[in-house]
N, C-alpha and C positions, 0 to 999 in steps of 0.2 A: 371176633376174628375177621369178619368182613370189613369192619371199620379200619383195622390195622392194614389190611391189604390195600384199601383205597388210599390211605395215607402214604403207603409205600410207593404207589405209582403217581400220586398227585404232586409230590414235591419235585421229582425229576421233570415232570411235564411243565410245571410252573417255571422252572429254571430255563427249560428249553424255549418256552414262549418268550421270556424276557430277552434271551440272547437273539432270537429271531427278529424281534421288534427292533432291537438296537442295531443289528447288522443291516437290516433293510432300510432303516432311517439313515444310517451313515452312507449307504450305497447311493441313496437318492440325493444326498447333500452335495450342492455345487461348491466344491472346494476352491474354485477359481476366484470366488468372492473374497477369499482370505489370502490370496497370493501377495507376496511382497515384490513381485517383478516390477521394475521400473521406478521403485522408490529409492531415494538416496538415504541410505542408512549408514551414518558415519559417527557412531557414538563411541566415546572412550571412557574408561573408568580409571581413576588414579591408582597407582601402585598400592597406596595405603589402603584403599577400599577393596582392591582385588585380592590382597593377601591377608592372611590371618596374622594380625600383629603380635599375637601371643606365641606364634610358632616361627616367626621370621625375624631376623635382625638385620640392621643396615650394615652393609659391607663398608670397610674403610675406604674402598675405592669408588663407592657410589657417589655419583655427582649430584649436587643439589638440584641441578636442572632436571633430574629424573622425577622430581616431585612436583605437585601442583598446589599452589597456595593462592589465597585471595589476592587479587592485584591491588596493591596499595600505591602504586606509582612512585613519584618522587617527593611525596609529602614527608612531613616530619615523622608520621607514624610509619610510613614506608621505610624511612631511614633507620629508626630504632629497631624495627622488626627484622630488617635485613641484617643489621649488626648483631642482633640477638641470635639469629639463626647461625651466623658464622661463629659466634662465641660458644653457644651451647645447644644449638638446634632448638632454641626457644624454651629450654627446660628450666623452670624456676628453682627446682630442688636439687640441682646437680652440683657436685664439687669435683674439680679436676685434680689431677695428680700433684699439682703444686699448691693446692689449697684455695684456689680461686672459686668464688661462690656465685651460684645462681644464674639466672637467665643471661646476665650481662658480664658474668665472670669478674666480679670485683675482688680486689685484694683487701685485706684487713686494714692496711695503713690508709688506703684511699677512702675506705668507709669512715675511718676516724676523722678525716679532713672534712667530710660532709656531715658529721654529727652522729654517726652510727657506731656504737661501742659494743653492741651485742651481736656478733656474727650469726649465732644460732637463731636468734629472733629474726634477723634479716633474712636468712635463708628460707624460713617458712612463712614469709609475709610478702606475697606478690605485689601488693599495693605499695609497700615500702620500697621494694626493688624498683618499681617504675619511678617513684619519686627520687630515688637515689640516682638513677640514670639521668634524669633531667637536671638535678642539682649539680652533678659532676660535669655535665655538658655546659651548664651555665658558668661554672667556675673556670673550666678550660677555655671557654670563649672569651672570658674577661682576660685571662692570662695571655691569650694569643691574639687579642684584638688588633694589635699593631701589625703582627705578621699576617693576619687575615687580610687586612687592608693593603699591605705591601705586596703580597705574593699571589692573591687570588687573580686568576686569569692568565698567569704565567705558566710556562711549561718547564718542568725540571726532569731531566732524563726521560723525556717522552711522556711524562705524566702531567696532565692539565691540573693545576692546583685550584681547588674549589674550597669553599668554607666547610661543606659537609665532609670532604675528604680530610681536611685538617682536623676536624673534631673527631672523626673516626680514628685517625692515627693517634690523636691524643688519648683516646679511650684505651688504645692498645698499649702505648709506650709512655704515656704521660706527656704533658705539654712541653717539658724541658727537652725531650728527645725530638719532638716535632720542630722546635725552634732550631735545634742543631741541624736537622735535615734541611730545613728551608734556607738557613743562613749559610750553609756550606754548599748550597745548590746540589744536594743529593750525595755529597761525598761521605757524610756521616749518616748512615742509614741503620738505625737501631732495629734489631730483630729480637723477638721473645724466644723463650726456651723451645717453642714448637716450630720456630722458623718463620713465623709471620713478621713482616717488616713494616716500618712506617711507610715506605714507598708503596708496598702492596695494598695497604689499607687506604692510602690516599687515592689510589687508582680505583680500587674496587667500590668505594663508597662515594665516588665523585658525582656531583650534580644533583644532590637532593636539596630540597628546600628546608633549610634549618634557620630561616629568618625569625621563626617564632621563639627560638632560644635566646633569652635575654642575658647578656653578660652580667655576671654577678660575682664579685670578689668573695662575698661571704655566703654563698649559696649553701643551704643545709636541707637535708631530707627529713622532714617531720610529718607525722600523721595528724 
């Protein structure tokens, strides 16, 4: 009986002692040592990290500049990644409403020209998609080699013509439509079903270094 009474009082006393020690320690702690006063704190977190991607979706009106991506500059990699973001937001496995496939939104007929006859295999093979982009750019550069030489550095309807702009526009509308635009000095400006035009692509993707793309009439994408 006496043992139970002792236990009854001992537990509250122990809890009280712990609380007293904690409070007295905190009271004597010099919090000024942990102050952030005078420090320059200017940290930002990207929207993608701050929001739960499973619960939020991108609005159609959201500008690409609201996102943060590794800076790739004006290199070839910067060129193809910028173009891929415009085409599909960089998604290898997407198919748009017109049936264009993958990260760079290839049409089935274009794939056949660079040696790819199985669209389903293409869609689920990122390595093949990267090779297809390069092969198509090489082929377009060969087709447009004379126009690149003739028009690079000139201004058409306020757009400075560059090699990368020409190749991006060819990716959008094919080399034939780029020739029409250049040789008509902008009068013939092809637009796709979503309203993107040769002129727009030529301006948006101007000034990248695409010198590493070698013109190749028979370029193919093979693993």
